[in-house]
Every structure is written in C-alpha cells, then in structure tokens.
N, C-alpha and C positions, 0 to 999 in steps of 0.2 A: 504494500500500499504506499509506504514511504517512497519507494522507488518510482511508482507511478506519479505521485505528487511532485517528486523532483523533476521528472521528465516534463510533466505539464508546466511546471514553473519555468523551466528552461525555454520551452516552446513559446510561452506567453511573453517572456522577456525578449526573445529573439524577434517575435512578431512586432512588439512595441518598438524595438530598435529599428526595424525596417520601415515602419510607418513614420517614425520620427525623422528618418533620413530624407524623407521626401520634402522637396521644396517646390510647391505648386504655385504658380502665378496664374491668377484668373483675370482674363482680359476680354474686351469687347472689340470685335473687328467687323469689317464690311468688305465683301467681295462683289465685284461686278464681272460677269463672265460672258464671253461669246464663244460659241462652238458652231462649226459648219463642216458637214461631210458632203463634198461636191462630187456627184457622179459624172464621170467622163464617158465610160462605156458600161456595158452590163456587168463587167467583172472588176473594173478599175475606177478609182476615185482619189480625191485629195482631201486630207483632213487639215482643217485650220482651227486654231484656238488661241484666244488671248484672255488672260485673267488679270484684272486690276485689283490687287489685294491691298487694303488699307487697314491700319492699326489705330486703336483708340478712336473708334467710330470711323470717320473719314479723314481724321486729322493728319495722320502720318503714313508713310510708306511701310508696308510689311514685305510685299513681294511684287515683282512684275514677272509674269510668265507668258512666254510665247511658245506654242507647240505646233509643229507641222509634221505631216506624215503622208504616206501612201497607203490607201485602203485597197484590199482585195476582197471581193464578195464571192466567197466559194459557193454559197447558196443563201436563200433568205434567212436561214437561221445561224449562219456562221460567217463572221467577218474577221479578217486578219489585217493588222496595221503595223507598220514600222515607220519610225521617224526621228526627228530631232527636236530638242527643247532648249531654249535660252532663258535662264532664270537669273534674275537679280534679287538678292536678299539684303534687306536693310536692317540697321540696328533699331529695335523698337521694344517697348514694354519693360517689364521689371527684370527681365533676364536677357539684355541685349547682347548681340554678337559684338566682338571687339572692332570689326571692320566690315564694311559692305563686301559682299561676296558675289562673284559671277560664277555660274554653273553652266556647263555644257553637258547636255543629257541625250543619250541614245535610248530609245525605248521601243519595245515590241509588245503587242497585245493580241489577245484572242477574245472575241466577244461571241457568246452563245445566247440565242434568244429562244424563248418558248412562251406559251400562253397556258395559264391554269384558270379555267373559267373565264371571267372577264378581266383578270389580272395579267398584265404583260410582265414577264420575268426576263431579266438580263443578268448574265454572269460575265464579268470582265476580269481577265487575268492579265497582268501587266508586269513586264520585266524592265528594270531601268539600270543603265550603266552610267554612273555620274562622275563627271570630272569637275572637281570643286576647287576653286582658288584657295591656296594655303598662304595666309598672311602671318608673318612673324613680327612680333613687337620688339623694337630696338630699345636699348637702354635709355635713349633720349625721348621715348614715348612716340617715335615715329614708326611707321610700318613698312615692311619690305615684302614684296611678293616672292614666294619661294615655290614656284611651280604650282602643280595641281595634285590633289589627293584623289584616289580612285575609290569609289564605293559602289556597292551593288544592292539592289532592293527589289523585292517582289511585292505586288499588291493584288488583292482580290476584292472586287466590289460586287455585292448582291444588291440588285436594284429592282424594286417593284413599282409599277405604275398602274394606278387604279382609276378608271373613269368614274366620275361622280354624277355628272349631269345627263349622261347617256349610258346605255347598257354596254357600249363598246367605245373605244378610243377613236372617234370619228372627228371630222372637222367641227370646229366651234364646240369643243368639249372642255368642261372643267375637269381637272384630274388631280389626284394626289400622288406624289412621288416620294418614296422612302428608300434610303440605301444605307448600308454600313460598309466601311472599307478599312481593313487593317493593312498597315505597311510593315514589312519585316525585312530587316537587313540580313545579309549573309556574306560570307567571304571574309577577307581580312579587313581589319580596321573598323569593325562595327561597334567597338567600345564595350561598355558593360551591360548592354541591353540589346536584345534582338528586335523587340517591338520598337519601331521608329515613331509611329503615330497611329491613331485611329480616328476615322471620321464617321460621324453618325448625322444623317441628314433627313429632314422632312420638309416638304414644300407643297404649296398649291400652284398649279399651273393652268394655263389656257392654251389649248391647241387650236390655232387658226387653221392650219393645213398639216399634211404629213411632213412638210419641210419647214414649218415655222411654228414655234411655240415660245412662251415666256414663262418663267417660274420665279416665285418669291418664297424664300424659305429660311430655315434655321439650320445652321451647321455647328455641331459640337466637335471641335478639333482638339484632340488630346495628343500632345507631343511629349515624348520622352527624350531628353538630351543625352549626349554621348556618355556623360559621367554617371548616368543612372540615378542621379539625385534630383537635378533640376528638371522640372516638368511644367508644361503649359496646359491650361484648360481655356480654350478660346471660344467664346460664344460669338458666333459670326452671323450677321445678316448677309444672305446670299441672294443676288439678283442674277438670273440666268436668261440668256437669249440664245435660242437655237435657230439658225437660218441656213438651210441647205439649198444649193443650186444644182439643177439637173440639166447638164449639157447634152444629155442623150436626146432631149426634145429638139434642140437646135440642129442636131445632126440628122434627124429623120427627114 
C-alpha cells in the first residue's frame, strides 16, 4: 500500500512539474485568406493562395504567406498538388521571435473527397520541406544571417462541410465548415516536441457558385515552440474567399 502511495505521489509531482513548465501566451489574431484552384484542362490546374495574417487584432504583422502549386485531378475524388510557398514571419505577441524570418517551402499534398449523407468530407495530407532563415545574434545586439535550417513537417486536415439552407451544397447555399488539422514535425532538428501546432476551425459560409464562396469563422491555433515550454493559444478571426477560374470553358 505504501509503495502504491509512493508511486502515485511521484506521478502527481511529475505531472504538476510538466504542467508548471508550460508557458502559454493567449492572443487574438485576424487572418484574411484567398484561395483559387484554376482548371486548365480536365487533368491539370494551378493552385494560388495568399494569407494576410495579423496579430493583436489587425494591428501588427504575424505572417505573410504566398503559396503556388500545380494540381493534378486524377478523378473527381482524388486531387494531387505540389508547389512552393514563400512565408515571412514577424515578431509579435508575448513570445516574439528575435528577428524577422523568411521561409522557402516546398510542399506536396493529396486530397481525398467523399460524401456521407448531405455532408461533404475532405481528407488532406500534406508534406512540407522548409528552408528557414537562421539569424545569429552578435555581441553588439546586431544580427547576422547564417544560412538556412532545414525542417520537415506532415499535416493532416479533416474537413466537413454541411449545407444549412438547402439539402445539398448547391448555388446560393448557406453552409457550415468545420476542420481540425494537427502539424507534426519529423526528421532532424524538431526540438523537444513532435507536435508543432494544431488548428481547430469552425465557420459559416455562403456558396455563390461551385467556384465562388466566402467564409467567416473562428480558428483556434495552438502552437508549441521548439523548446517544448513556450506555447501559444491564438484565438483568430478568419475571413476566407475562394474564387476559382475554369479555363476549360474558354478552350471549348
């Protein structure tokens, strides 16, 4: 009995220590996002995306993200994409980075689509190869660029889209969009944590046509820093615009 009590005491003390080590910054952000998948042929298309990410409401920069890619439509339920991303990260909030960072990112993804009743389901699997500026601080408090560090990450997003004003997701339909997306680091240099971040999202949207919709939602972005102690809980207002161009019509 004493041994069990001793083991339980050690477990509770360890758990308390782990909880005490967390340094969580709670912040309010705003993101404005544009996404477009433009069909060139039956099989090929171009992905375009820009995200205007602001911290402290709309007051300060958090990130600027540009993403481009080439889409391959294997069939109506399977889409493959590979591309390039250019990301600028800024110092913001209670746990700012020491210096602004530029990141060059190669990415590949697979999207699988299916429908369960009236709910449209999407599974997105994404790999990222990240080349991130490495800034060193000198003794005189200036900074010097020391090349790039290489990091790898895998992401999985489960997305459900539910029509509200109609039985199916047709034109001029109000819909609910919900997703969860964990980010996991792997390979060398991932630090003390595998979980890089998690995003939980819920939004209302209006579908004008199959190629045009807008969404207004809430994103809970949970970030775990490389030291495993500093973390962010970012409550984010997200405004999304999707507008796709179909060049197949012009070619007919």
